[in-house]
N, C-alpha and C positions, 0 to 999 in steps of 0.2 A: 504493500500500500504506500510505502514511502515514495516510490517512483511516481505514483498517481498524484500525491499531494504536491510533490515538487513540480509536476507537470502543470498543475493548476496555478501555482505561483508564477511559473514562467509565462503561462498564457496571460495572466493578469498584467504582468509587467512588460511583456513584449508584444505578443500577437494581438491582444485586445486593443492595445494602444495604437497599433499600426492600422487597425480597421475600426477605430472608435466611432466614426461617423456612420459607417455601415451598420454597426450593432445598434446604434441609436434608432436608426430607421427600422431595423428588424424587430426592435422592441415594441413597435407599434403594430406591425403586420408582417405577414409573409406572402410572397408572390412567386413561388417556384415555377419554373417553366417545364420541369420534367419530373415524372414519377419514376424512381429508380428502384426496381425490384431485384434484390440480390440475395446471395447466400449470407448466412450469419457468420461464415468463416472469418476469423480474425485477420486473415491476410488480404481480404478484399476490402479496400477502402474507397468507396465511391467518389468522394471529393478529390482524393489524390489521383485516381485513375483519370478523371475527367477534368482536372484542374479547375474546379468550380469553387466559388465562395459560399459561405453560409447563406442560406436563403434561396439558393438556386435549385437544389434538389430536394424533393420530398421522398424520403427513403423508407422502404419496407424491406426487412431482412428476415429470412427464415431458413430452415434446413433445406438445402438443395434448390433455393430460389423457385419454389413451387407456387403456382397460382391455382387455387381450387376452382373448379368449374362453377359458374354462377348458379346460385339457387337461393330462394327466399327461405329464411329459417329463423326460428326463435333462439337458435344457439348463439354463442359468442364467436363471431367470425372476424378474427383480427385482420388477416390479409384482405379479405373481401371488403371490410368496412374501410380500410385504408385506401383501397382503389376507389371506392365510392366517394370518399371525402376528397381525394385528389381530383376527381373528375367533376363532381357536382359543386363543390365549395371552392376549391383552389383553381379549377379550370385549367389544369396543366395542358400543354400543347403536345407533349411527347411522353411516351412510356418506353422504358428500356427494361428488358428482362436480361439480367447478366449472370451467366454461369461462369465457371472457372475451372482451371486445371487442378488435378489432385483433390477433387471434391469428395469428401467423406460420405456425404449423403448419396451421391451417385454410386460410389463403391458398395454401399450397403445394399443396393438393389440386387447385388449378386450374392449376398450372404444368405446362409441358411437361417430359418427362424430361431433356432436355438442359439445362434451367435448374437442375436439381438434381444435376448431375454431380459437383459438389464435396462433396455431402453424401449419399453413397450409403446410409449407415446410417439417416439420417433418412428418406430416400425409401422404404427398405424398411419402416421403422416405420409410416409413414403408409399403407401398404397395409392396415393394420388398420381404417382409416376410408375405404377405397375406395368403399364403397356410399353415402357421404354425398353426393358430387358429383352422381351422376345423380338422386338424390332432390331435391336443391336445384334443379337445372336444370328438373326437372319442375314444381316449385312456382313457379319464376320464370315459366314459360310464355312464354319469349321476351322477357321484359321486360329492358331494358338499364338496370339500376340496381345499380351496384357496391356501394353502401352496404347495400342491402337483401339482396343476395346474401351479403355478409359476415356480416350479422346472422343470416340463416337458416342459413348453414353452421355457425356456432358453436353455435347451438341444436340443430340436427339432429344434430351431432356428439355433444353431451351425451346426447341421447336414445338414440343408438346405443350409447354406452358404458354407459348404464343397462341396455340389453338384454344387452350382453356380460356385465355384472356378474351378471345373473340366471342366467347359465349355470353359475355356481359353485354346486355342490350345497349347501354350507353356507349361502351367502347365501339361496338359494331356501328352504331348510328354516327358517332363522331368521326370514325375512320372513313366511312362512306361519304360524309359531307366534306371531308378534307380539313376538319377542325383538329384532328388528332393524328399523329404519326406514331407508329409502333415499331420497335426495334428489338432484335435478339442478338445478344453479344456472347462471345466466349473469350474470357480473359485468361491469358497464360501468365501465371504468377512469376515463373522463373525468367521470362524474357521481357515481360511488360507489354507484349503484343495483345491487341484486341481484334477479334474477328467478328464482323457484322454479317448477319444472315440476309442473304439476297432471296427475297420471296419469289422472284421470277425464275432464277436458276436452281433454287432450293439448295444452295451451297453457302458456306461461310467464307467471307472474303476479308483479308487483312485490311484494317483501316490504316491508310497511309496517304 
């Protein structure tokens, strides 16, 4: 905890002062242009990857950057309510779903149930990406290449979450009218590269 407290002090004395006017404005309201849906992984830092300032991104993070399919429910729906708030209250213009390399959630899709006995809620959550595994196995066509399987799983998962996102009536309506742009990214931690999904070619292309 010492490091965290020292970080707060440094923020107050340096970073806050550098952007004091910005923070004064942000103290009154927020007006983010993008909803960033990413993994909760500690190595994925949305503002660092996109070089954005506080107030620009409305961020939702969970295991394996999953977007539950739209449904009306009396349950407590964290990701769904955040998407709703971003669209209806904040009126964001873009949504990014960002997966990443070495994703533990994606790896867990290939684990046996008894390997996930200590994380029952995560295991249940990953059922939302259950269709990813069979698709990847079909694409692998029997090839024994763990690195390739990992890469494919992370990308296929992003594509499936984009499909889930399009089940939201407001998303579908705003995309159709041109009010909203939707993107799927694959971030490679060890190289810093980000690949963007091309809907036309159904491939991921490096952003450069």
